[in-house]
C-alpha positions in Angstrom: -13.8 -17.5 14.3 -16.6 -19.4 12.0 -18.4 -16.3 11.7 -15.7 -14.3 11.0 -15.3 -16.2 7.8 -18.9 -16.2 7.5 -18.9 -12.4 7.8 -15.6 -12.0 4.9 -17.3 -13.9 2.6 -21.2 -12.6 2.6 -19.5 -8.9 2.9 -16.8 -9.7 0.5 -19.6 -10.7 -2.2 -21.8 -7.7 -0.9 -19.0 -5.5 -0.9 -17.8 -6.4 -4.6 -21.4 -5.8 -5.9 -21.3 -2.2 -4.0 -18.0 -1.5 -5.9 -19.0 -2.7 -9.7 -22.4 -0.7 -8.8 -20.4 2.2 -7.9 -18.2 2.1 -11.4 -20.9 1.4 -13.4 -22.9 4.9 -11.9 -19.5 6.5 -12.7 -19.6 5.2 -16.3 -22.9 6.4 -16.8 -22.4 9.5 -15.9 -19.5 9.8 -17.7 -20.9 8.6 -20.8 -24.0 10.9 -20.1 -22.9 14.2 -18.5 -26.8 15.5 -18.6 -27.2 13.3 -15.6 -26.1 16.0 -13.6 -29.1 18.0 -14.4 -31.4 15.1 -12.5 -29.0 15.5 -9.3 -32.1 17.2 -7.6 -34.5 14.7 -8.5 -32.0 12.1 -7.2 -31.8 13.8 -3.9 -35.6 13.4 -3.7 -35.6 10.0 -4.4 -32.9 9.3 -1.7 -35.3 11.2 1.3 -38.4 9.1 -0.4 -36.5 5.9 -0.1 -35.2 6.8 3.5 -38.8 7.8 4.5 -40.2 4.6 2.7 -38.0 2.2 5.2 -39.2 4.7 8.0 -35.4 5.6 8.6 -36.5 9.2 9.2 -33.2 9.9 11.6 -30.2 9.0 9.6 -26.9 9.1 11.9 -24.7 7.4 9.0 -21.4 5.9 10.2 -22.0 7.7 13.6 -24.6 5.1 14.4 -22.2 1.9 13.3 -19.3 3.3 15.9 -21.8 4.3 18.6 -23.2 0.5 18.6 -19.6 -0.7 19.3 -19.0 1.8 22.4 -22.7 2.1 23.5 -26.2 0.5 23.2 -27.0 1.8 20.0 -28.8 -0.3 17.5 -27.6 -0.8 13.8 -31.0 -1.6 12.0 -30.9 -4.4 9.1 -32.6 -1.4 6.8 -29.0 0.7 6.6 -27.6 -1.7 4.6 -30.0 -1.6 1.5 -30.5 2.1 2.1 -26.9 3.1 2.1 -26.0 0.8 -0.6 -28.6 2.2 -3.3 -28.6 5.8 -1.8 -24.7 6.0 -2.2 -25.1 4.7 -6.1 -27.9 7.1 -6.8 -25.6 10.2 -5.3 -22.6 9.0 -7.9 -25.0 8.1 -10.6 -26.3 12.2 -10.7 -22.9 13.6 -9.7 -23.1 14.1 -6.1 -19.4 14.5 -4.2 -18.6 11.9 -1.7 -16.8 8.5 -1.2 -17.4 4.9 -0.7 -15.9 3.9 2.5 -18.2 5.8 4.8 -20.9 3.5 2.9 -19.1 0.3 3.5 -18.4 1.0 7.0 -22.3 1.2 7.3 -23.0 -1.8 4.9 -20.5 -4.2 6.6 -21.5 -2.8 10.2 -25.0 -3.3 9.5 -24.6 -7.0 8.0 -22.1 -7.7 11.3 -25.4 -6.4 13.4 -27.6 -8.7 11.6 -25.5 -12.0 11.7 -25.4 -11.2 15.4 -28.8 -10.7 16.2 -29.6 -13.4 13.8 -27.7 -16.1 15.9 -28.8 -14.9 19.0 -24.9 -13.6 20.3 -24.4 -11.7 23.1 -23.9 -7.9 23.0 -20.2 -8.1 23.8 -20.1 -10.5 20.7 -22.2 -9.0 18.4 -20.1 -5.6 18.9 -17.0 -7.8 17.4 -19.1 -9.2 14.7 -20.1 -5.2 14.0 -16.2 -4.2 13.6 -15.5 -7.4 11.3 -18.3 -6.2 9.0 -16.7 -2.6 9.1 -13.2 -4.5 8.2 -14.4 -6.7 5.3 -16.2 -4.3 3.8 -13.6 -1.5 3.9 -11.0 -4.0 2.8 -13.5 -5.4 -0.4 -14.3 -1.9 -1.6 -10.8 0.0 -1.4 -8.3 -3.0 -1.3 -6.2 -2.4 1.7 -6.7 -5.4 3.9 -4.3 -4.4 6.4 -5.6 -1.1 7.5 -9.1 -2.4 7.0 -8.3 -4.9 9.8 -6.7 -1.9 12.1 -9.3 0.7 10.9 -12.4 -0.7 12.7 -10.7 -1.5 16.0 -9.0 2.0 16.1 -11.7 4.3 15.3 -14.2 3.7 17.6 -12.6 5.0 20.5 -9.0 7.0 20.1 -6.6 5.7 22.4 -7.7 2.6 23.5 -7.9 -0.5 20.9 -10.2 -3.6 21.3 -7.9 -6.3 20.6 -10.3 -8.8 21.2 -11.8 -8.4 17.5 -8.1 -8.2 15.9 -7.8 -11.8 14.9 -11.8 -11.8 13.7 -11.2 -8.7 11.7 -8.1 -9.9 10.3 -9.9 -13.0 8.8 -13.0 -11.2 7.6 -10.9 -8.6 6.1 -8.3 -10.8 4.3 -11.4 -13.2 3.0 -13.3 -10.0 1.9 -10.3 -8.9 -0.2 -9.3 -12.4 -1.5 -13.0 -12.4 -3.1 -13.1 -8.9 -4.2 -10.1 -9.1 -6.2 -11.0 -12.9 -7.5 -14.3 -11.0 -8.8 -12.1 -8.1 -10.2 -12.8 -5.6 -7.5 -9.2 -4.2 -7.7 -8.4 -1.1 -5.2 -6.7 1.7 -6.5 -2.5 1.9 -6.7 -0.8 5.4 -6.8 2.7 5.0 -7.9 5.1 7.4 -6.2 8.2 8.7 -7.5 11.6 11.3 -6.8 11.5 10.2 -3.0 14.5 11.7 -1.5 16.8 10.3 1.1 15.8 11.1 4.4 17.8 14.2 5.5 16.9 17.6 7.5 15.7 19.6 4.9 12.9 17.3 3.1 12.3 16.2 6.6 11.5 19.6 7.5 9.6 20.4 4.2 7.4 17.6 5.3 6.7 18.5 8.5 5.6 21.9 7.5 3.1 20.1 5.3 1.9 18.0 8.0 1.1 21.4 9.7 -0.8 22.7 6.6 -2.6 19.0 6.1 -3.5 19.2 10.3 -5.2 22.8 9.6 -6.6 21.4 6.2 -8.1 18.2 8.0 -9.9 20.6 10.8 -11.2 22.9 8.1 -13.0 20.1 6.5 -14.4 19.0 9.3 -15.7 22.1 10.3 -17.1 22.5 7.0 -19.0 19.1 6.9 -20.6 19.8 10.3 -21.2 23.6 9.7 -22.8 22.9 6.3 -25.1 20.0 7.8 -26.4 22.3 10.6 -26.7 25.3 8.1 -28.9 23.1 5.7 -30.8 21.6 8.5 -31.6 25.3 9.8 -32.1 26.7 6.5 -34.1 23.9 4.9 -36.2 21.9 7.8 -38.0 19.9 5.0 -36.0 17.0 3.9 -37.0 17.0 0.6 -36.6 20.9 0.2 -33.2 20.3 1.8 -32.5 17.8 -0.9 -33.7 19.8 -3.9 -31.8 23.0 -3.0 -28.4 21.1 -2.2 -28.5 19.4 -5.4 -29.4 22.8 -7.3 -26.3 24.0 -5.5 -24.0 21.5 -6.3 -25.7 21.3 -10.2 -24.6 25.1 -10.3 -21.1 24.8 -8.8 -20.4 22.0 -11.3 -21.4 24.4 -14.2 -19.4 27.5 -12.6 -16.4 24.9 -12.6 -17.0 23.9 -16.0 -16.1 20.2 -15.7 -17.2 17.6 -13.3 -13.5 16.6 -11.8 -15.3 17.6 -8.5 -18.3 15.6 -8.5 -18.6 11.6 -7.8 -15.3 9.9 -6.5 -12.9 12.0 -8.0 -10.0 9.5 -8.4 -9.0 10.6 -11.7 -8.1 13.9 -9.9 -5.8 12.1 -7.4 -4.1 10.5 -10.1 -3.5 14.1 -11.3 -2.1 15.2 -8.3 0.3 12.1 -8.1 1.6 13.4 -11.8 1.8 17.2 -10.5 -0.9 18.2 -12.8 -4.0 19.2 -9.9 -5.2 22.5 -10.3 -3.8 24.4 -7.1 -7.7 25.0 -6.1 -8.8 21.7 -6.2 -8.6 20.9 -3.0 -10.8 23.9 -1.9 -13.4 23.1 -4.7 -13.6 19.5 -3.8 -14.5 19.7 0.4 -16.9 22.7 -0.8 -18.7 20.2 -3.5 -18.5 17.5 -0.7 -19.7 19.5 2.3 -22.7 21.0 0.2 -23.5 17.1 -1.0 -23.5 15.6 2.3 -25.5 18.3 4.0 -28.2 18.0 1.3 -29.0 15.0 2.4 -26.9 12.8 -0.6 -25.0 9.7 0.8 -21.6 8.2 0.5 -18.4 8.9 2.6 -15.8 11.6 3.8 -12.8 9.5 3.2 -12.2 9.7 -0.3 -13.1 13.4 -0.7 -10.3 13.6 2.3 -8.1 11.8 0.2 -8.7 13.9 -3.1 -8.1 16.7 -1.0 -5.1 15.8 0.8 -3.4 14.6 -2.7 -4.4 17.7 -4.5 -3.1 20.2 -1.6 0.2 17.9 -1.5 0.4 18.1 -5.2 0.2 22.3 -5.0 2.6 22.0 -2.1 5.2 19.9 -3.6 5.2 22.0 -6.7 6.0 25.2 -4.7 8.5 23.5 -2.2 10.8 21.6 -4.7 9.6 18.2 -3.6 8.5 15.5 -5.7 4.6 16.2 -6.1 3.9 12.6 -6.2 5.5 12.0 -2.5 3.8 15.3 -1.0 0.3 14.1 -2.7 1.0 10.6 -0.8 1.9 12.2 2.5 -1.2 14.8 2.2 -3.5 11.7 1.7 -2.2 9.9 4.6 -1.7 13.1 7.0 -5.2 14.7 6.0 -7.2 11.2 6.5 -5.1 11.1 9.7 -6.5 14.5 11.2 -9.8 13.9 9.9 -10.2 10.1 11.3 -7.7 10.6 14.4 -5.9 7.1 13.5 -2.5 7.2 13.1 -1.7 3.5 12.5 -4.4 3.0 10.1 -3.1 6.1 8.3 0.7 4.7 8.3 -0.8 0.9 7.0 -2.7 2.9 4.1 0.3 4.4 3.2 2.5 1.6 2.9 -0.4 -0.6 1.0 -1.3 2.4 -1.7 2.3 3.8 -1.7 4.7 1.0 -0.7 7.2 1.4 1.8 10.2 3.7 0.0 8.8 6.7 1.7 8.1 5.5 5.0 10.1 7.8 7.3 8.3 10.9 5.6 5.0 9.2 6.2 5.5 8.6 9.8 6.8 12.0 10.4 4.0 13.7 8.5 1.0 11.2 10.2 2.4 11.7 14.0 2.4 15.4 13.5 -0.9 15.5 11.8 -2.5 13.7 14.5 -1.3 15.8 17.5 -1.7 18.9 15.6 -5.4 18.2 14.3 -6.6 18.8 17.7 -10.1 17.1 18.6 -12.0 17.3 15.4 -12.9 14.5 13.5 -15.7 13.3 10.9 -17.5 11.2 13.1 -19.0 13.0 16.1 -20.0 9.7 18.0 -16.1 8.9 18.1 -14.8 9.0 21.6 -11.3 10.4 22.2 -10.3 8.3 25.3 -6.7 9.3 26.1 -5.4 13.4 25.5 -3.3 13.4 22.5 -0.8 15.7 24.3 -0.5 14.0 27.9 -1.2 11.0 29.6 -4.6 11.7 30.6 -8.0 10.1 30.7 -10.1 12.5 29.0 -13.1 10.4 27.4 -14.7 13.0 25.2 -16.0 13.2 21.8 -14.7 15.0 18.7 -15.8 18.5 17.3 
């Protein structure tokens, strides 16, 4: 427990620093839109930084997940690499999130602490999960979901309950430190929630079906673009240049920078019912190209963006509250890409409140079942079938 407290403090400070650096990068790019033209050069800097620290094969969050259910090692250099590279990505207009980076940052620090104090492998894995929870909590502001996410995302169908109390401690301490320093999480007001009835429930179920398909498509795009870019551009420096140039071209075609960076402003527009109908598709495309080119960050906030924007579109067409449908879309798409229904439900409660609980519950349950065995993280294991009581122990697609 002492080390759970220690990790909560250390990662709370590190996560807060990361949060403020990301805010600074976004502010600079907003004040100086011409920085987007330097995106290809930013890609070169990231590749060079990784090569300088001899990180030639970067597996990202997959490596952190593998370290918990196998003997993979999370190197200490992952923390500074992902911190600096994600800030560079956002400074110059790459499209990615920050929670994936936070998981790598926290997992790396947790593993370093375990090695420094010579913990056995089983205890060190718990410290990695504590680090993941603390970083997610500090950066995103959802300590309840963060405590569960680190345990749930590793192996779908089983939970590492031995890590529950340490993860809760690390998550809560990191969140308190981040909040005290001014790193506040996002809040999204949800209005127009109807009483639970058959017709709105059926509409939400239909939205969940579409969100499950959307989450599958997003996973296919991310993995497909990654493979395509590696095939077309074998040299990582050329890959970063080409990818940066493509994102720049897409930005110029879009005529704005709404799809670069995190995209939180567009998420707020979705909750106001004002997101463009095509916004979810553009964000998915921008993110797939950005990450395939070798830029860094996470996939979670882009999945929130896609879910909120699509939910807004669905709500306007179906005659439901756009803010409710945006919230349902965020939760359902997050569940579909991470295969973490409990975390998805907790995130909905922490971000949107409890009033829409029946609709969040319906959507997340359906999205979990209907999204198949796709996922953001290819090292994630599906231990038990989603459809029957059967041990399958397979990796996501």
